[in-house]
All heavy atoms as TSV, in Angstrom:
chain	resi	resn	atom	element	x	y	z
A	1	MET	N	N	0.732	-1.159	-0.013
A	1	MET	CA	C	-0.027	0.049	-0.026
A	1	MET	C	C	0.782	1.312	0.041
A	1	MET	O	O	0.505	2.190	-0.607
A	1	MET	CB	C	-0.864	0.032	1.203
A	1	MET	CG	C	-2.078	-0.918	1.066
A	1	MET	SD	S	-3.456	-0.656	2.187
A	1	MET	CE	C	-3.979	0.964	1.824
A	2	GLU	N	N	1.973	1.202	0.745
A	2	GLU	CA	C	2.799	2.419	0.756
A	2	GLU	C	C	3.292	2.631	-0.676
A	2	GLU	O	O	3.395	3.923	-1.089
A	2	GLU	CB	C	3.988	2.229	1.668
A	2	GLU	CG	C	4.852	3.347	1.824
A	2	GLU	CD	C	6.060	3.230	2.665
A	2	GLU	OE1	O	6.185	2.177	3.287
A	2	GLU	OE2	O	6.787	4.314	2.818
A	3	LYS	N	N	3.698	1.717	-1.524
A	3	LYS	CA	C	4.201	2.019	-2.854
A	3	LYS	C	C	3.054	2.712	-3.663
A	3	LYS	O	O	3.277	3.661	-4.356
A	3	LYS	CB	C	4.550	0.631	-3.434
A	3	LYS	CG	C	5.300	0.804	-4.849
A	3	LYS	CD	C	5.798	-0.469	-5.196
A	3	LYS	CE	C	6.569	-0.227	-6.555
A	3	LYS	NZ	N	7.113	-1.570	-7.032
A	4	ALA	N	N	1.901	2.251	-3.483
A	4	ALA	CA	C	0.726	2.882	-4.297
A	4	ALA	C	C	0.501	4.249	-3.828
A	4	ALA	O	O	0.342	5.173	-4.622
A	4	ALA	CB	C	-0.592	2.027	-4.104
A	5	TYR	N	N	0.606	4.553	-2.451
A	5	TYR	CA	C	0.523	5.899	-1.852
A	5	TYR	C	C	1.559	6.707	-2.463
A	5	TYR	O	O	1.141	7.946	-2.847
A	5	TYR	CB	C	0.503	5.814	-0.434
A	5	TYR	CG	C	0.313	7.042	0.329
A	5	TYR	CD1	C	-0.884	7.659	0.363
A	5	TYR	CD2	C	1.405	7.755	0.791
A	5	TYR	CE1	C	-1.203	8.899	1.062
A	5	TYR	CE2	C	1.157	8.904	1.439
A	5	TYR	CZ	C	-0.080	9.584	1.531
A	5	TYR	OH	O	-0.215	10.728	2.270
A	6	ARG	N	N	2.757	6.314	-2.385
A	6	ARG	CA	C	3.901	7.109	-2.885
A	6	ARG	C	C	3.726	7.318	-4.364
A	6	ARG	O	O	4.250	8.434	-4.924
A	6	ARG	CB	C	5.282	6.459	-2.489
A	6	ARG	CG	C	5.410	6.646	-1.054
A	6	ARG	CD	C	6.853	6.209	-0.622
A	6	ARG	NE	N	7.008	6.255	0.930
A	6	ARG	CZ	C	7.191	7.417	1.568
A	6	ARG	NH1	N	7.314	8.532	0.987
A	6	ARG	NH2	N	7.238	7.350	2.834
A	7	TRP	N	N	3.132	6.424	-5.059
A	7	TRP	CA	C	2.943	6.553	-6.546
A	7	TRP	C	C	1.940	7.827	-6.852
A	7	TRP	O	O	2.168	8.545	-7.662
A	7	TRP	CB	C	2.407	5.244	-7.149
A	7	TRP	CG	C	2.155	5.238	-8.593
A	7	TRP	CD1	C	2.961	4.991	-9.559
A	7	TRP	CD2	C	0.921	5.610	-9.221
A	7	TRP	NE1	N	2.409	5.143	-10.851
A	7	TRP	CE2	C	0.966	5.535	-10.627
A	7	TRP	CE3	C	-0.315	6.015	-8.867
A	7	TRP	CZ2	C	0.091	5.806	-11.611
A	7	TRP	CZ3	C	-1.375	6.300	-9.677
A	7	TRP	CH2	C	-1.174	6.104	-11.153
A	8	LEU	N	N	0.876	7.842	-5.943
A	8	LEU	CA	C	0.008	8.941	-6.097
A	8	LEU	C	C	0.666	10.277	-5.750
A	8	LEU	O	O	0.463	11.224	-6.513
A	8	LEU	CB	C	-1.194	8.690	-5.077
A	8	LEU	CG	C	-2.069	7.493	-5.415
A	8	LEU	CD1	C	-3.082	7.352	-4.287
A	8	LEU	CD2	C	-2.890	7.809	-6.691
A	9	LEU	N	N	1.483	10.233	-4.720
A	9	LEU	CA	C	2.253	11.449	-4.402
A	9	LEU	C	C	3.117	12.024	-5.474
A	9	LEU	O	O	3.292	13.180	-5.789
A	9	LEU	CB	C	2.979	11.319	-3.153
A	9	LEU	CG	C	2.209	11.162	-1.941
A	9	LEU	CD1	C	3.144	10.864	-0.584
A	9	LEU	CD2	C	1.263	12.300	-1.584
A	10	ALA	N	N	3.804	11.002	-6.144
A	10	ALA	CA	C	4.637	11.288	-7.200
A	10	ALA	C	C	4.113	11.947	-8.449
A	10	ALA	O	O	4.581	12.557	-9.220
A	10	ALA	CB	C	5.457	9.986	-7.576
A	11	ARG	N	N	2.627	11.690	-8.500
A	11	ARG	CA	C	1.883	12.207	-9.668
A	11	ARG	C	C	1.162	13.407	-9.117
A	11	ARG	O	O	0.165	13.848	-9.717
A	11	ARG	CB	C	1.032	11.113	-10.088
A	11	ARG	CG	C	1.631	10.254	-11.072
A	11	ARG	CD	C	1.400	8.886	-11.082
A	11	ARG	NE	N	2.259	8.039	-11.881
A	11	ARG	CZ	C	3.443	7.626	-11.432
A	11	ARG	NH1	N	3.871	7.857	-10.232
A	11	ARG	NH2	N	4.106	6.791	-12.305
A	12	ASN	N	N	1.707	14.141	-8.111
A	12	ASN	CA	C	1.194	15.398	-7.638
A	12	ASN	C	C	-0.209	15.388	-7.039
A	12	ASN	O	O	-0.880	16.281	-7.132
A	12	ASN	CB	C	1.338	16.430	-8.775
A	12	ASN	CG	C	2.806	16.735	-8.947
A	12	ASN	OD1	O	3.572	16.805	-8.195
A	12	ASN	ND2	N	3.143	16.934	-10.288
A	13	ILE	N	N	-0.605	14.111	-6.686
A	13	ILE	CA	C	-1.829	14.083	-5.930
A	13	ILE	C	C	-1.594	14.420	-4.450
A	13	ILE	O	O	-0.807	13.736	-3.795
A	13	ILE	CB	C	-2.553	12.700	-6.088
A	13	ILE	CG1	C	-2.847	12.590	-7.645
A	13	ILE	CG2	C	-3.779	12.568	-5.185
A	13	ILE	CD1	C	-3.411	11.281	-7.986
A	14	ARG	N	N	-2.258	15.432	-3.939
A	14	ARG	CA	C	-1.906	15.878	-2.679
A	14	ARG	C	C	-2.459	15.009	-1.615
A	14	ARG	O	O	-3.544	14.441	-1.803
A	14	ARG	CB	C	-2.369	17.296	-2.498
A	14	ARG	CG	C	-1.756	18.300	-3.421
A	14	ARG	CD	C	-2.099	19.636	-3.439
A	14	ARG	NE	N	-3.215	20.017	-2.551
A	14	ARG	CZ	C	-3.950	21.078	-2.645
A	14	ARG	NH1	N	-3.944	21.826	-3.750
A	14	ARG	NH2	N	-4.939	21.382	-1.771
A	15	PRO	N	N	-1.812	14.745	-0.460
A	15	PRO	CA	C	-2.281	13.933	0.630
A	15	PRO	C	C	-3.663	14.150	1.165
A	15	PRO	O	O	-4.426	13.280	1.381
A	15	PRO	CB	C	-1.251	14.150	1.663
A	15	PRO	CG	C	-0.035	14.753	1.081
A	15	PRO	CD	C	-0.483	15.453	-0.156
A	16	GLU	N	N	-4.014	15.541	1.159
A	16	GLU	CA	C	-5.387	15.957	1.541
A	16	GLU	C	C	-6.456	15.440	0.603
A	16	GLU	O	O	-7.733	15.562	0.873
A	16	GLU	CB	C	-5.474	17.358	1.827
A	16	GLU	CG	C	-5.107	18.262	0.634
A	16	GLU	CD	C	-3.730	18.747	0.594
A	16	GLU	OE1	O	-2.754	17.992	1.204
A	16	GLU	OE2	O	-3.475	19.814	0.021
A	17	ASN	N	N	-6.073	14.892	-0.556
A	17	ASN	CA	C	-7.076	14.293	-1.478
A	17	ASN	C	C	-6.976	12.766	-1.651
A	17	ASN	O	O	-7.520	12.241	-2.615
A	17	ASN	CB	C	-6.792	14.911	-2.910
A	17	ASN	CG	C	-7.138	16.421	-2.901
A	17	ASN	OD1	O	-7.985	16.857	-2.233
A	17	ASN	ND2	N	-6.255	17.209	-3.742
A	18	ILE	N	N	-6.313	12.182	-0.569
A	18	ILE	CA	C	-6.125	10.747	-0.595
A	18	ILE	C	C	-6.843	10.173	0.593
A	18	ILE	O	O	-6.632	10.735	1.671
A	18	ILE	CB	C	-4.679	10.350	-0.731
A	18	ILE	CG1	C	-4.072	10.884	-1.921
A	18	ILE	CG2	C	-4.449	8.835	-0.553
A	18	ILE	CD1	C	-2.498	10.627	-1.881
A	19	ALA	N	N	-7.541	9.058	0.450
A	19	ALA	CA	C	-8.096	8.323	1.498
A	19	ALA	C	C	-7.613	6.905	1.441
A	19	ALA	O	O	-7.375	6.245	0.360
A	19	ALA	CB	C	-9.584	8.350	1.382
A	20	SER	N	N	-7.271	6.332	2.584
A	20	SER	CA	C	-6.866	4.826	2.697
A	20	SER	C	C	-8.184	4.161	3.279
A	20	SER	O	O	-8.567	4.384	4.377
A	20	SER	CB	C	-5.726	4.725	3.531
A	20	SER	OG	O	-5.330	3.403	3.751
A	21	ILE	N	N	-8.680	3.239	2.393
A	21	ILE	CA	C	-9.924	2.493	2.799
A	21	ILE	C	C	-9.753	0.962	2.675
A	21	ILE	O	O	-9.092	0.556	1.712
A	21	ILE	CB	C	-11.060	2.960	1.972
A	21	ILE	CG1	C	-11.370	4.440	2.087
A	21	ILE	CG2	C	-12.384	2.191	2.286
A	21	ILE	CD1	C	-12.134	4.983	1.160
A	22	GLY	N	N	-10.231	0.316	3.621
A	22	GLY	CA	C	-10.220	-1.129	3.583
A	22	GLY	C	C	-11.242	-1.884	4.364
A	22	GLY	O	O	-11.681	-1.378	5.395
A	23	HIS	N	N	-11.518	-3.085	3.981
A	23	HIS	CA	C	-12.448	-3.912	4.788
A	23	HIS	C	C	-11.815	-5.244	5.227
A	23	HIS	O	O	-10.972	-5.735	4.504
A	23	HIS	CB	C	-13.730	-4.218	3.828
A	23	HIS	CG	C	-14.672	-5.169	4.450
A	23	HIS	ND1	N	-14.554	-6.664	4.482
A	23	HIS	CD2	C	-15.701	-4.943	5.349
A	23	HIS	CE1	C	-15.677	-7.040	5.235
A	23	HIS	NE2	N	-16.324	-6.145	5.766
A	24	SER	N	N	-11.859	-5.650	6.490
A	24	SER	CA	C	-11.297	-6.864	6.942
A	24	SER	C	C	-9.846	-6.672	7.042
A	24	SER	O	O	-9.341	-5.609	7.598
A	24	SER	CB	C	-11.895	-8.150	6.235
A	24	SER	OG	O	-11.470	-9.202	6.894
A	25	ILE	N	N	-9.133	-7.482	6.339
A	25	ILE	CA	C	-7.752	-7.362	6.438
A	25	ILE	C	C	-7.259	-6.074	5.665
A	25	ILE	O	O	-6.275	-5.419	6.067
A	25	ILE	CB	C	-6.958	-8.650	5.742
A	25	ILE	CG1	C	-5.482	-8.523	6.040
A	25	ILE	CG2	C	-7.184	-8.655	4.261
A	25	ILE	CD1	C	-5.004	-8.608	7.486
A	26	GLY	N	N	-8.021	-5.638	4.789
A	26	GLY	CA	C	-7.871	-4.276	4.092
A	26	GLY	C	C	-7.921	-3.196	5.052
A	26	GLY	O	O	-7.325	-2.143	4.942
A	27	GLY	N	N	-8.865	-3.285	6.086
A	27	GLY	CA	C	-8.898	-2.387	7.147
A	27	GLY	C	C	-7.685	-2.243	8.007
A	27	GLY	O	O	-7.220	-1.191	8.321
A	28	ASN	N	N	-7.119	-3.392	8.101
A	28	ASN	CA	C	-5.799	-3.549	8.885
A	28	ASN	C	C	-4.707	-2.768	8.075
A	28	ASN	O	O	-3.876	-2.118	8.612
A	28	ASN	CB	C	-5.372	-4.943	9.044
A	28	ASN	CG	C	-5.201	-5.419	10.447
A	28	ASN	OD1	O	-5.197	-4.548	11.332
A	28	ASN	ND2	N	-4.934	-6.622	10.585
A	29	LEU	N	N	-4.723	-3.057	6.730
A	29	LEU	CA	C	-3.705	-2.414	5.883
A	29	LEU	C	C	-3.888	-0.956	5.774
A	29	LEU	O	O	-2.904	-0.150	5.807
A	29	LEU	CB	C	-3.821	-3.052	4.465
A	29	LEU	CG	C	-3.418	-4.485	4.351
A	29	LEU	CD1	C	-3.687	-5.080	3.012
A	29	LEU	CD2	C	-1.923	-4.637	4.672
A	30	ALA	N	N	-5.170	-0.525	5.913
A	30	ALA	CA	C	-5.414	0.974	5.750
A	30	ALA	C	C	-4.776	1.790	6.995
A	30	ALA	O	O	-4.162	2.777	6.936
A	30	ALA	CB	C	-6.865	1.331	5.780
A	31	VAL	N	N	-4.931	1.065	8.095
A	31	VAL	CA	C	-4.342	1.631	9.413
A	31	VAL	C	C	-2.830	1.436	9.396
A	31	VAL	O	O	-2.096	2.436	9.753
A	31	VAL	CB	C	-5.032	1.102	10.591
A	31	VAL	CG1	C	-4.304	1.450	11.979
A	31	VAL	CG2	C	-6.497	1.376	10.719
A	32	SER	N	N	-2.385	0.319	8.885
A	32	SER	CA	C	-0.913	0.064	8.964
A	32	SER	C	C	-0.196	1.042	8.037
A	32	SER	O	O	0.878	1.519	8.316
A	32	SER	CB	C	-0.665	-1.247	8.473
A	32	SER	OG	O	-1.109	-2.280	9.358
A	33	LEU	N	N	-0.858	1.474	7.004
A	33	LEU	CA	C	-0.269	2.445	6.050
A	33	LEU	C	C	-0.083	3.785	6.749
A	33	LEU	O	O	1.055	4.341	6.757
A	33	LEU	CB	C	-1.134	2.712	4.837
A	33	LEU	CG	C	-0.682	3.844	3.981
A	33	LEU	CD1	C	0.665	3.596	3.218
A	33	LEU	CD2	C	-1.787	4.182	2.909
A	34	ALA	N	N	-1.040	4.230	7.601
A	34	ALA	CA	C	-0.972	5.444	8.218
A	34	ALA	C	C	0.101	5.472	9.313
A	34	ALA	O	O	0.863	6.335	9.442
A	34	ALA	CB	C	-2.349	5.925	8.862
A	35	VAL	N	N	0.138	4.346	10.032
A	35	VAL	CA	C	1.251	4.159	11.060
A	35	VAL	C	C	2.438	4.171	10.518
A	35	VAL	O	O	3.534	4.767	10.954
A	35	VAL	CB	C	0.902	2.886	11.925
A	35	VAL	CG1	C	2.018	2.602	12.899
A	35	VAL	CG2	C	-0.382	3.043	12.805
A	36	THR	N	N	2.727	3.449	9.356
A	36	THR	CA	C	4.116	3.446	8.672
A	36	THR	C	C	4.457	4.795	8.217
A	36	THR	O	O	5.668	5.237	8.398
A	36	THR	CB	C	4.041	2.453	7.512
A	36	THR	OG1	O	3.680	1.157	8.033
A	36	THR	CG2	C	5.212	2.441	6.765
A	37	LEU	N	N	3.550	5.431	7.488
A	37	LEU	CA	C	3.855	6.900	7.054
A	37	LEU	C	C	4.239	7.770	8.265
A	37	LEU	O	O	5.227	8.516	8.208
A	37	LEU	CB	C	2.725	7.384	6.224
A	37	LEU	CG	C	2.393	6.675	4.962
A	37	LEU	CD1	C	0.981	7.065	4.346
A	37	LEU	CD2	C	3.510	6.898	3.938
A	38	ARG	N	N	3.409	7.661	9.293
A	38	ARG	CA	C	3.659	8.511	10.492
A	38	ARG	C	C	5.051	8.255	11.017
A	38	ARG	O	O	5.908	9.218	11.306
A	38	ARG	CB	C	2.580	8.301	11.526
A	38	ARG	CG	C	2.886	9.088	12.837
A	38	ARG	CD	C	2.217	8.510	13.931
A	38	ARG	NE	N	2.908	7.210	14.308
A	38	ARG	CZ	C	2.333	6.209	15.001
A	38	ARG	NH1	N	1.227	6.524	15.679
A	38	ARG	NH2	N	3.101	5.083	15.343
A	39	ASP	N	N	5.480	7.156	11.205
A	39	ASP	CA	C	6.731	6.668	11.665
A	39	ASP	C	C	7.917	7.214	10.837
A	39	ASP	O	O	8.992	7.406	11.295
A	39	ASP	CB	C	6.794	5.210	11.903
A	39	ASP	CG	C	5.909	4.703	13.044
A	39	ASP	OD1	O	5.358	5.496	13.802
A	39	ASP	OD2	O	5.797	3.553	13.160
A	40	LYS	N	N	7.603	7.231	9.559
A	40	LYS	CA	C	8.715	7.820	8.518
A	40	LYS	C	C	8.587	9.231	8.424
A	40	LYS	O	O	9.326	9.843	7.616
A	40	LYS	CB	C	8.493	7.029	7.272
A	40	LYS	CG	C	8.647	5.563	7.264
A	40	LYS	CD	C	8.570	5.039	5.944
A	40	LYS	CE	C	8.935	3.537	5.878
A	40	LYS	NZ	N	8.835	2.799	4.612
A	41	GLY	N	N	7.666	9.934	9.014
A	41	GLY	CA	C	7.511	11.411	8.900
A	41	GLY	C	C	7.026	11.847	7.597
A	41	GLY	O	O	7.130	12.932	7.166
A	42	ALA	N	N	6.382	10.926	6.889
A	42	ALA	CA	C	5.714	11.260	5.557
A	42	ALA	C	C	4.363	11.872	5.678
A	42	ALA	O	O	3.743	11.680	6.729
A	42	ALA	CB	C	5.645	9.917	4.838
A	43	PRO	N	N	3.983	12.673	4.749
A	43	PRO	CA	C	2.626	13.197	4.832
A	43	PRO	C	C	1.550	12.132	4.918
A	43	PRO	O	O	1.694	11.080	4.202
A	43	PRO	CB	C	2.436	14.008	3.591
A	43	PRO	CG	C	3.567	13.522	2.645
A	43	PRO	CD	C	4.584	12.925	3.518
A	44	LEU	N	N	0.504	12.284	5.744
A	44	LEU	CA	C	-0.477	11.470	5.977
A	44	LEU	C	C	-1.707	11.519	4.927
A	44	LEU	O	O	-2.081	12.728	4.575
A	44	LEU	CB	C	-0.988	11.361	7.310
A	44	LEU	CG	C	0.134	11.141	8.384
A	44	LEU	CD1	C	-0.465	11.265	9.724
A	44	LEU	CD2	C	0.618	9.645	8.306
A	45	PRO	N	N	-2.368	10.512	4.662
A	45	PRO	CA	C	-3.558	10.721	3.938
A	45	PRO	C	C	-4.719	11.391	4.639
A	45	PRO	O	O	-4.633	11.497	5.858
A	45	PRO	CB	C	-4.141	9.268	3.526
A	45	PRO	CG	C	-3.477	8.423	4.612
A	45	PRO	CD	C	-2.192	9.056	4.993
A	46	ALA	N	N	-5.604	12.086	3.991
A	46	ALA	CA	C	-6.591	12.882	4.659
A	46	ALA	C	C	-7.468	12.070	5.498
A	46	ALA	O	O	-8.106	12.474	6.418
A	46	ALA	CB	C	-7.392	13.658	3.601
A	47	ALA	N	N	-7.790	10.821	5.080
A	47	ALA	CA	C	-8.769	10.019	5.763
A	47	ALA	C	C	-8.299	8.497	5.739
A	47	ALA	O	O	-7.748	8.091	4.739
A	47	ALA	CB	C	-10.173	10.143	5.134
A	48	ILE	N	N	-8.837	7.837	6.794
A	48	ILE	CA	C	-8.698	6.324	6.845
A	48	ILE	C	C	-10.056	5.881	7.176
A	48	ILE	O	O	-10.676	6.302	8.184
A	48	ILE	CB	C	-7.678	5.996	7.946
A	48	ILE	CG1	C	-6.346	6.588	7.637
A	48	ILE	CG2	C	-7.512	4.519	8.080
A	48	ILE	CD1	C	-5.337	6.429	8.805
A	49	LEU	N	N	-10.490	4.863	6.497
A	49	LEU	CA	C	-11.704	4.066	6.711
A	49	LEU	C	C	-11.375	2.712	6.912
A	49	LEU	O	O	-10.968	2.108	5.917
A	49	LEU	CB	C	-12.835	4.460	5.615
A	49	LEU	CG	C	-14.047	3.526	5.876
A	49	LEU	CD1	C	-14.784	4.077	7.156
A	49	LEU	CD2	C	-15.019	3.849	4.667
A	50	SER	N	N	-11.490	2.190	8.056
A	50	SER	CA	C	-11.260	0.793	8.353
A	50	SER	C	C	-12.517	0.012	8.772
A	50	SER	O	O	-12.965	0.310	9.822
A	50	SER	CB	C	-10.092	0.777	9.572
A	50	SER	OG	O	-9.757	-0.525	9.841
A	51	VAL	N	N	-13.012	-0.685	7.846
A	51	VAL	CA	C	-14.259	-1.357	8.133
A	51	VAL	C	C	-14.087	-2.769	8.615
A	51	VAL	O	O	-13.421	-3.545	7.797
A	51	VAL	CB	C	-15.098	-1.375	6.839
A	51	VAL	CG1	C	-16.522	-2.029	7.058
A	51	VAL	CG2	C	-15.402	0.041	6.284
A	52	SER	N	N	-14.515	-3.198	9.760
A	52	SER	CA	C	-14.442	-4.419	10.300
A	52	SER	C	C	-13.064	-4.994	10.205
A	52	SER	O	O	-12.729	-6.120	9.874
A	52	SER	CB	C	-15.342	-5.535	9.596
A	52	SER	OG	O	-16.691	-5.050	9.798
A	53	PRO	N	N	-12.006	-4.224	10.764
A	53	PRO	CA	C	-10.640	-4.683	10.721
A	53	PRO	C	C	-10.417	-5.828	11.721
A	53	PRO	O	O	-11.037	-5.932	12.680
A	53	PRO	CB	C	-9.828	-3.481	11.091
A	53	PRO	CG	C	-10.710	-2.740	11.936
A	53	PRO	CD	C	-12.097	-2.895	11.418
A	54	TRP	N	N	-9.557	-6.677	11.446
A	54	TRP	CA	C	-9.191	-7.781	12.462
A	54	TRP	C	C	-7.795	-7.489	13.026
A	54	TRP	O	O	-6.817	-7.674	12.432
A	54	TRP	CB	C	-9.166	-9.168	11.684
A	54	TRP	CG	C	-9.044	-10.321	12.593
A	54	TRP	CD1	C	-8.997	-10.368	13.972
A	54	TRP	CD2	C	-8.868	-11.628	12.210
A	54	TRP	NE1	N	-8.754	-11.589	14.394
A	54	TRP	CE2	C	-8.758	-12.467	13.371
A	54	TRP	CE3	C	-8.860	-12.271	10.938
A	54	TRP	CZ2	C	-8.656	-13.821	13.299
A	54	TRP	CZ3	C	-8.771	-13.649	10.931
A	54	TRP	CH2	C	-8.646	-14.367	12.113
A	55	PHE	N	N	-7.838	-6.851	14.197
A	55	PHE	CA	C	-6.603	-6.446	14.840
A	55	PHE	C	C	-6.131	-7.401	15.763
A	55	PHE	O	O	-4.903	-7.503	16.109
A	55	PHE	CB	C	-6.871	-5.111	15.583
A	55	PHE	CG	C	-6.940	-3.912	14.582
A	55	PHE	CD1	C	-8.158	-3.236	14.498
A	55	PHE	CD2	C	-5.887	-3.586	13.716
A	55	PHE	CE1	C	-8.236	-2.133	13.668
A	55	PHE	CE2	C	-6.124	-2.507	12.826
A	55	PHE	CZ	C	-7.236	-1.864	12.799
A	56	ASP	N	N	-7.011	-8.198	16.373
A	56	ASP	CA	C	-6.523	-9.164	17.387
A	56	ASP	C	C	-6.240	-10.566	16.785
A	56	ASP	O	O	-6.946	-11.516	16.997
A	56	ASP	CB	C	-7.709	-9.274	18.539
A	56	ASP	CG	C	-7.237	-10.214	19.768
A	56	ASP	OD1	O	-6.140	-10.475	19.758
A	56	ASP	OD2	O	-8.142	-10.628	20.452
A	57	MET	N	N	-5.169	-10.607	16.073
A	57	MET	CA	C	-4.776	-11.778	15.371
A	57	MET	C	C	-4.511	-12.937	16.361
A	57	MET	O	O	-4.651	-14.129	15.897
A	57	MET	CB	C	-3.495	-11.575	14.504
A	57	MET	CG	C	-3.846	-10.377	13.477
A	57	MET	SD	S	-5.311	-10.828	12.425
A	57	MET	CE	C	-4.359	-11.273	10.920
A	58	GLU	N	N	-4.155	-12.714	17.502
A	58	GLU	CA	C	-3.783	-13.837	18.472
A	58	GLU	C	C	-5.175	-14.251	19.147
A	58	GLU	O	O	-5.101	-15.220	19.983
A	58	GLU	CB	C	-2.754	-13.364	19.402
A	58	GLU	CG	C	-1.494	-13.153	18.763
A	58	GLU	CD	C	-0.330	-12.644	19.737
A	58	GLU	OE1	O	-0.575	-12.585	20.841
A	58	GLU	OE2	O	0.700	-12.462	19.240
A	59	MET	N	N	-6.139	-13.499	19.063
A	59	MET	CA	C	-7.526	-13.864	19.624
A	59	MET	C	C	-7.342	-14.028	21.137
A	59	MET	O	O	-7.854	-14.854	21.690
A	59	MET	CB	C	-8.084	-15.178	19.011
A	59	MET	CG	C	-8.441	-14.894	17.504
A	59	MET	SD	S	-9.116	-16.137	16.441
A	59	MET	CE	C	-9.384	-17.440	17.410
A	60	LYS	N	N	-6.724	-13.125	21.792
A	60	LYS	CA	C	-6.586	-13.013	23.311
A	60	LYS	C	C	-7.558	-12.268	24.024
A	60	LYS	O	O	-7.531	-12.295	25.241
A	60	LYS	CB	C	-5.151	-12.626	23.547
A	60	LYS	CG	C	-4.071	-13.473	23.215
A	60	LYS	CD	C	-2.681	-13.024	23.651
A	60	LYS	CE	C	-1.670	-13.991	23.254
A	60	LYS	NZ	N	-0.288	-13.572	23.633
A	61	ASN	N	N	-8.369	-11.501	23.241
A	61	ASN	CA	C	-9.337	-10.660	23.891
A	61	ASN	C	C	-10.520	-11.542	24.390
A	61	ASN	O	O	-11.015	-12.296	23.762
A	61	ASN	CB	C	-9.909	-9.638	23.009
A	61	ASN	CG	C	-10.782	-8.513	23.641
A	61	ASN	OD1	O	-11.674	-8.850	24.384
A	61	ASN	ND2	N	-10.443	-7.271	23.252
A	62	GLU	N	N	-10.965	-11.259	25.666
A	62	GLU	CA	C	-11.848	-12.141	26.295
A	62	GLU	C	C	-13.347	-12.029	25.604
A	62	GLU	O	O	-14.158	-12.904	25.795
A	62	GLU	CB	C	-12.056	-11.889	27.727
A	62	GLU	CG	C	-12.545	-10.422	27.972
A	62	GLU	CD	C	-12.550	-9.974	29.586
A	62	GLU	OE1	O	-11.561	-10.339	30.235
A	62	GLU	OE2	O	-13.551	-9.407	29.921
A	63	THR	N	N	-13.573	-11.064	24.769
A	63	THR	CA	C	-14.873	-10.822	24.023
A	63	THR	C	C	-15.026	-12.104	23.195
A	63	THR	O	O	-16.268	-12.280	22.722
A	63	THR	CB	C	-14.964	-9.618	23.358
A	63	THR	OG1	O	-14.060	-9.441	22.334
A	63	THR	CG2	C	-14.891	-8.425	24.214
A	64	TRP	N	N	-14.100	-12.827	22.669
A	64	TRP	CA	C	-14.324	-13.982	21.990
A	64	TRP	C	C	-15.160	-15.067	22.666
A	64	TRP	O	O	-16.037	-15.632	22.043
A	64	TRP	CB	C	-12.992	-14.616	21.579
A	64	TRP	CG	C	-12.232	-13.972	20.577
A	64	TRP	CD1	C	-11.135	-13.004	20.656
A	64	TRP	CD2	C	-12.394	-13.961	19.095
A	64	TRP	NE1	N	-10.695	-12.571	19.499
A	64	TRP	CE2	C	-11.403	-13.091	18.508
A	64	TRP	CE3	C	-13.333	-14.671	18.286
A	64	TRP	CZ2	C	-11.372	-12.879	17.132
A	64	TRP	CZ3	C	-13.281	-14.438	16.923
A	64	TRP	CH2	C	-12.261	-13.621	16.372
A	65	GLU	N	N	-14.877	-15.094	23.949
A	65	GLU	CA	C	-15.730	-16.009	24.731
A	65	GLU	C	C	-16.976	-15.387	25.045
A	65	GLU	O	O	-18.162	-15.986	24.942
A	65	GLU	CB	C	-14.972	-16.314	26.035
A	65	GLU	CG	C	-13.683	-17.152	25.830
A	65	GLU	CD	C	-13.910	-18.490	25.110
A	65	GLU	OE1	O	-14.891	-19.124	25.403
A	65	GLU	OE2	O	-13.097	-18.882	24.296
A	66	SER	N	N	-17.048	-14.096	25.645
A	66	SER	CA	C	-18.353	-13.487	26.137
A	66	SER	C	C	-19.213	-13.232	25.047
A	66	SER	O	O	-20.484	-13.139	25.251
A	66	SER	CB	C	-17.974	-12.234	26.876
A	66	SER	OG	O	-17.385	-11.259	25.998
A	67	ASN	N	N	-18.798	-13.040	23.775
A	67	ASN	CA	C	-19.751	-12.780	22.694
A	67	ASN	C	C	-20.053	-14.080	21.754
A	67	ASN	O	O	-20.732	-13.983	20.732
A	67	ASN	CB	C	-19.151	-11.676	21.784
A	67	ASN	CG	C	-19.300	-10.329	22.454
A	67	ASN	OD1	O	-20.188	-10.062	23.088
A	67	ASN	ND2	N	-18.319	-9.550	22.222
A	68	ALA	N	N	-19.481	-15.192	22.192
A	68	ALA	CA	C	-19.571	-16.449	21.304
A	68	ALA	C	C	-20.954	-16.824	21.086
A	68	ALA	O	O	-21.276	-17.220	19.829
A	68	ALA	CB	C	-18.796	-17.627	22.035
A	69	ARG	N	N	-21.998	-16.685	22.012
A	69	ARG	CA	C	-23.340	-17.002	21.782
A	69	ARG	C	C	-23.944	-16.049	20.705
A	69	ARG	O	O	-25.015	-16.401	20.240
A	69	ARG	CB	C	-24.091	-17.148	23.058
A	69	ARG	CG	C	-24.143	-15.948	23.789
A	69	ARG	CD	C	-24.768	-16.065	25.175
A	69	ARG	NE	N	-24.693	-14.988	25.893
A	69	ARG	CZ	C	-25.562	-14.347	26.409
A	69	ARG	NH1	N	-26.836	-14.728	26.244
A	69	ARG	NH2	N	-25.494	-13.167	27.173
A	70	HIS	N	N	-23.359	-14.860	20.476
A	70	HIS	CA	C	-24.122	-13.928	19.579
A	70	HIS	C	C	-23.591	-14.166	18.149
A	70	HIS	O	O	-24.143	-13.694	17.239
A	70	HIS	CB	C	-23.748	-12.538	20.066
A	70	HIS	CG	C	-24.133	-12.198	21.392
A	70	HIS	ND1	N	-25.481	-12.011	21.739
A	70	HIS	CD2	C	-23.496	-12.012	22.638
A	70	HIS	CE1	C	-25.576	-11.850	23.057
A	70	HIS	NE2	N	-24.398	-11.806	23.543
């Protein structure tokens, strides 16, 4: 995703006109892009939309058990 983002920037598309959007693992990637860019001091996209991301890959959160019947 970073390569695609930098490709947009190289074509003079301003960060305030870019959104990073993803569903499920794509939601994870949308957030990861912003964190990576932030850590590198790069300009950030104007928006991030992360729909139903799966962040707890180790499934250690107790809600797995408490919400199992739902």
